[in-house]
N, CA, C and O of each residue as an XYZ file, in Angstrom:
340
protein
N      44.868   -242.502    -57.172
C      45.637   -241.872    -58.215
C      46.655   -240.950    -57.549
O      46.313   -239.877    -57.051
N      47.886   -241.380    -57.552
C      48.951   -240.588    -56.945
C      49.615   -239.742    -58.014
O      50.117   -240.254    -59.015
N      49.609   -238.464    -57.788
C      50.231   -237.550    -58.741
C      51.668   -237.322    -58.301
O      51.933   -237.034    -57.134
N      52.593   -237.453    -59.244
C      53.998   -237.254    -58.922
C      54.233   -235.788    -58.591
O      53.608   -234.888    -59.153
N      55.153   -235.582    -57.662
C      55.484   -234.214    -57.273
C      56.941   -233.924    -57.579
O      57.761   -234.836    -57.688
N      57.248   -232.658    -57.716
C      58.620   -232.224    -57.963
C      59.360   -232.152    -56.637
O      58.782   -232.407    -55.580
N      60.633   -231.806    -56.697
C      61.433   -231.712    -55.475
C      60.891   -230.649    -54.534
O      61.020   -230.783    -53.317
N      60.282   -229.591    -55.075
C      59.745   -228.524    -54.232
C      58.379   -228.863    -53.642
O      57.855   -228.125    -52.807
N      57.798   -229.998    -54.087
C      56.527   -230.423    -53.526
C      55.324   -230.098    -54.386
O      54.201   -230.451    -54.024
N      55.526   -229.432    -55.519
C      54.408   -229.101    -56.414
C      54.118   -230.273    -57.346
O      54.959   -231.154    -57.524
N      52.944   -230.281    -57.932
C      52.578   -231.358    -58.845
C      53.418   -231.266    -60.112
O      53.673   -230.179    -60.629
N      53.841   -232.422    -60.599
C      54.646   -232.452    -61.815
C      53.724   -232.240    -63.005
O      52.837   -233.057    -63.255
N      53.920   -231.168    -63.731
C      53.018   -230.797    -64.823
C      53.200   -231.660    -66.064
O      52.400   -231.579    -66.995
N      54.225   -232.471    -66.086
C      54.494   -233.284    -67.271
C      53.757   -234.607    -67.248
O      53.728   -235.297    -68.267
N      53.158   -234.993    -66.127
C      52.512   -236.298    -66.013
C      51.127   -236.302    -66.640
O      50.474   -235.268    -66.784
N      50.703   -237.518    -67.008
C      49.389   -237.695    -67.620
C      48.277   -237.360    -66.631
O      47.264   -236.767    -67.004
N      48.468   -237.741    -65.369
C      47.449   -237.498    -64.350
C      47.211   -236.002    -64.152
O      46.070   -235.562    -64.011
N      48.275   -235.240    -64.144
C      48.154   -233.787    -63.968
C      47.374   -233.177    -65.128
O      46.498   -232.337    -64.925
N      47.700   -233.607    -66.341
C      47.013   -233.066    -67.517
C      45.535   -233.427    -67.507
O      44.699   -232.612    -67.899
N      45.201   -234.640    -67.064
C      43.794   -235.046    -66.958
C      43.075   -234.204    -65.902
O      41.935   -233.781    -66.097
N      43.757   -233.973    -64.791
C      43.194   -233.163    -63.716
C      42.889   -231.749    -64.204
O      41.811   -231.216    -63.941
N      43.829   -231.151    -64.907
C      43.630   -229.800    -65.434
C      42.483   -229.755    -66.446
O      41.730   -228.782    -66.498
N      42.359   -230.808    -67.243
C      41.284   -230.872    -68.226
C      39.918   -230.921    -67.539
O      38.986   -230.228    -67.946
N      39.810   -231.757    -66.482
C      38.549   -231.841    -65.727
C      38.209   -230.512    -65.068
O      37.049   -230.100    -65.056
N      39.222   -229.839    -64.516
C      38.987   -228.539    -63.884
C      38.502   -227.515    -64.899
O      37.616   -226.714    -64.600
N      39.076   -227.535    -66.094
C      38.662   -226.597    -67.137
C      37.206   -226.840    -67.532
O      36.440   -225.894    -67.717
N      36.828   -228.121    -67.660
C      35.437   -228.455    -67.995
C      34.486   -227.989    -66.896
O      33.414   -227.453    -67.178
N      34.886   -228.198    -65.641
C      34.041   -227.804    -64.518
C      33.874   -226.287    -64.476
O      32.774   -225.788    -64.237
N      34.968   -225.551    -64.710
C      34.866   -224.080    -64.735
C      33.948   -223.602    -65.850
O      33.150   -222.685    -65.657
N      34.065   -224.231    -67.024
C      33.221   -223.844    -68.150
C      31.753   -224.109    -67.837
O      30.894   -223.279    -68.136
N      31.460   -225.262    -67.238
C      30.082   -225.592    -66.885
C      29.544   -224.634    -65.837
O      28.387   -224.220    -65.906
N      30.378   -224.279    -64.867
C      29.953   -223.365    -63.809
C      29.658   -221.984    -64.371
O      28.656   -221.368    -64.007
N      30.511   -221.497    -65.246
C      30.286   -220.162    -65.798
C      29.068   -220.152    -66.711
O      28.354   -219.151    -66.779
N      28.824   -221.251    -67.412
C      27.664   -221.336    -68.291
C      26.378   -221.311    -67.476
O      25.418   -220.637    -67.847
N      26.358   -222.053    -66.356
C      25.156   -222.096    -65.526
C      24.961   -220.782    -64.780
O      23.827   -220.389    -64.506
N      26.048   -220.102    -64.450
C      25.945   -218.836    -63.726
C      25.304   -217.760    -64.587
O      24.518   -216.959    -64.081
N      25.619   -217.723    -65.868
C      25.055   -216.692    -66.733
C      23.559   -216.898    -66.937
O      22.819   -215.929    -67.109
N      23.105   -218.155    -66.921
C      21.685   -218.413    -67.120
C      20.860   -218.021    -65.902
O      19.779   -217.449    -66.042
N      21.364   -218.325    -64.704
C      20.582   -218.087    -63.498
C      20.954   -216.778    -62.801
O      20.697   -216.618    -61.608
N      21.547   -215.855    -63.528
C      21.923   -214.582    -62.932
C      20.674   -213.743    -62.676
O      19.566   -214.123    -63.056
N      20.867   -212.605    -62.032
C      19.746   -211.719    -61.743
C      19.106   -211.271    -63.046
O      19.757   -211.247    -64.090
N      17.821   -210.913    -62.981
C      17.191   -210.412    -64.195
C      17.891   -209.122    -64.621
O      18.207   -208.265    -63.796
N      18.120   -209.008    -65.904
C      18.845   -207.840    -66.388
C      17.988   -206.600    -66.222
O      16.803   -206.606    -66.554
N      18.576   -205.558    -65.718
C      17.867   -204.304    -65.530
C      17.886   -203.533    -66.828
O      18.883   -203.525    -67.550
N      16.788   -202.893    -67.113
C      16.729   -202.081    -68.309
C      17.527   -200.812    -68.056
O      17.353   -200.163    -67.025
N      18.387   -200.461    -68.977
C      19.246   -199.304    -68.790
C      18.999   -198.269    -69.873
O      18.533   -198.584    -70.968
N      19.325   -197.016    -69.537
C      19.179   -195.941    -70.501
C      20.359   -195.958    -71.458
O      21.269   -196.776    -71.319
N      20.341   -195.068    -72.414
C      21.405   -194.993    -73.421
C      22.755   -194.708    -72.775
O      23.784   -195.197    -73.242
N      22.757   -193.919    -71.701
C      24.005   -193.574    -71.026
C      24.515   -194.694    -70.120
O      25.633   -194.607    -69.612
N      23.716   -195.746    -69.908
C      24.147   -196.884    -69.106
C      23.595   -196.896    -67.694
O      23.870   -197.827    -66.936
N      22.827   -195.889    -67.325
C      22.242   -195.866    -65.980
C      20.958   -196.682    -65.962
O      20.361   -196.931    -67.010
N      20.532   -197.100    -64.772
C      19.307   -197.882    -64.627
C      18.111   -196.999    -64.976
O      18.015   -195.854    -64.534
N      17.201   -197.553    -65.778
C      16.009   -196.819    -66.187
C      15.054   -196.728    -65.010
O      14.560   -197.749    -64.531
N      14.791   -195.517    -64.540
C      13.966   -195.311    -63.343
C      12.477   -195.415    -63.630
O      11.665   -195.353    -62.707
N      12.110   -195.570    -64.886
C      10.691   -195.679    -65.224
C      10.177   -197.099    -65.078
O       8.967   -197.320    -65.033
N      11.085   -198.066    -65.004
C      10.664   -199.459    -64.875
C      10.341   -199.790    -63.422
O      10.661   -199.031    -62.507
N       9.698   -200.942    -63.234
C       9.320   -201.390    -61.892
C      10.560   -201.596    -61.025
O      10.588   -201.183    -59.865
N      11.585   -202.236    -61.589
C      12.819   -202.485    -60.839
C      13.536   -201.183    -60.513
O      14.077   -201.018    -59.419
N      13.534   -200.260    -61.471
C      14.184   -198.968    -61.265
C      13.523   -198.169    -60.159
O      14.199   -197.522    -59.359
N      12.205   -198.215    -60.116
C      11.474   -197.508    -59.064
C      11.760   -198.118    -57.702
O      11.870   -197.400    -56.709
N      11.882   -199.458    -57.649
C      12.195   -200.132    -56.383
C      13.592   -199.736    -55.902
O      13.810   -199.534    -54.708
N      14.527   -199.629    -56.832
C      15.891   -199.218    -56.479
C      15.882   -197.804    -55.919
O      16.513   -197.536    -54.897
N      15.174   -196.902    -56.580
C      15.094   -195.513    -56.128
C      14.473   -195.421    -54.728
O      14.908   -194.637    -53.885
N      13.456   -196.236    -54.512
C      12.783   -196.240    -53.212
C      13.744   -196.686    -52.099
O      13.785   -196.082    -51.027
N      14.517   -197.752    -52.366
C      15.486   -198.228    -51.374
C      16.573   -197.197    -51.119
O      16.989   -197.011    -49.975
N      17.034   -196.529    -52.156
C      18.079   -195.512    -52.003
C      17.568   -194.334    -51.183
O      18.294   -193.809    -50.339
N      16.324   -193.909    -51.421
C      15.750   -192.808    -50.661
C      15.631   -193.173    -49.192
O      15.900   -192.351    -48.317
N      15.228   -194.405    -48.924
C      15.102   -194.871    -47.550
C      16.466   -194.886    -46.861
O      16.577   -194.523    -45.690
N      17.492   -195.302    -47.581
C      18.855   -195.337    -47.025
C      19.371   -193.935    -46.753
O      20.003   -193.689    -45.725
N      19.104   -193.016    -47.670
C      19.533   -191.628    -47.466
C      18.858   -191.025    -46.244
O      19.494   -190.311    -45.468
N      17.568   -191.310    -46.071
C      16.823   -190.776    -44.938
C      17.372   -191.342    -43.630
O      17.510   -190.612    -42.649
N      17.682   -192.627    -43.612
C      18.210   -193.268    -42.411
C      19.607   -192.763    -42.071
O      20.004   -192.760    -40.906
N      20.341   -192.341    -43.073
C      21.710   -191.868    -42.854
C      21.728   -190.607    -41.987
O      22.670   -190.392    -41.224
N      20.718   -189.794    -42.099
C      20.663   -188.554    -41.342
C      19.777   -188.644    -40.098
O      19.375   -187.617    -39.551
N      19.474   -189.845    -39.654
C      18.634   -189.983    -38.472
C      19.412   -189.572    -37.224
O      20.642   -189.526    -37.237
N      18.701   -189.282    -36.172
C      19.313   -188.834    -34.926
C      20.267   -189.895    -34.362
O      21.357   -189.568    -33.893
N      19.854   -191.148    -34.412
C      20.705   -192.223    -33.887
C      22.025   -192.296    -34.646
O      23.087   -192.460    -34.046
N      21.950   -192.174    -35.959
C      23.177   -192.233    -36.754
C      24.053   -191.004    -36.548
O      25.279   -191.105    -36.590
N      23.443   -189.854    -36.329
C      24.232   -188.645    -36.047
C      25.015   -188.809    -34.746
O      26.187   -188.443    -34.662
N      24.345   -189.368    -33.730
C      25.007   -189.597    -32.442
C      26.155   -190.597    -32.584
O      27.218   -190.425    -31.988
N      25.927   -191.644    -33.383
C      26.987   -192.640    -33.634
C      28.193   -191.982    -34.292
O      29.335   -192.272    -33.935
N      27.943   -191.104    -35.245
C      29.056   -190.420    -35.923
C      29.826   -189.500    -34.982
O      31.035   -189.322    -35.133
N      29.131   -188.919    -34.019
C      29.811   -188.038    -33.055
C      30.821   -188.798    -32.205
O      31.894   -188.280    -31.894
N      30.478   -190.021    -31.831
C      31.327   -190.787    -30.924
C      32.237   -191.798    -31.604
O      32.721   -192.722    -30.951
N      32.473   -191.648    -32.864
C      33.411   -192.559    -33.557
C      34.823   -192.191    -33.266
O      35.744   -192.842    -33.759
């Protein structure tokens, strides 16, 4: 299937082949977005203000990881790295 091109080298948008191609791409994008929403991460429970609820299992895991990251940020090795940047 040879798609006609314009003088500048772009695909000619007036041809039947181009329109079919665009239609297939639109269907593929719709299918991809539909499947992405289904298999996304489990939704986190949030408070009224929109923050993650820290009382849930996932919220507690997030807090634990953040505390670990904060502690590592002030470690001796990281302080030395910051001195020599």
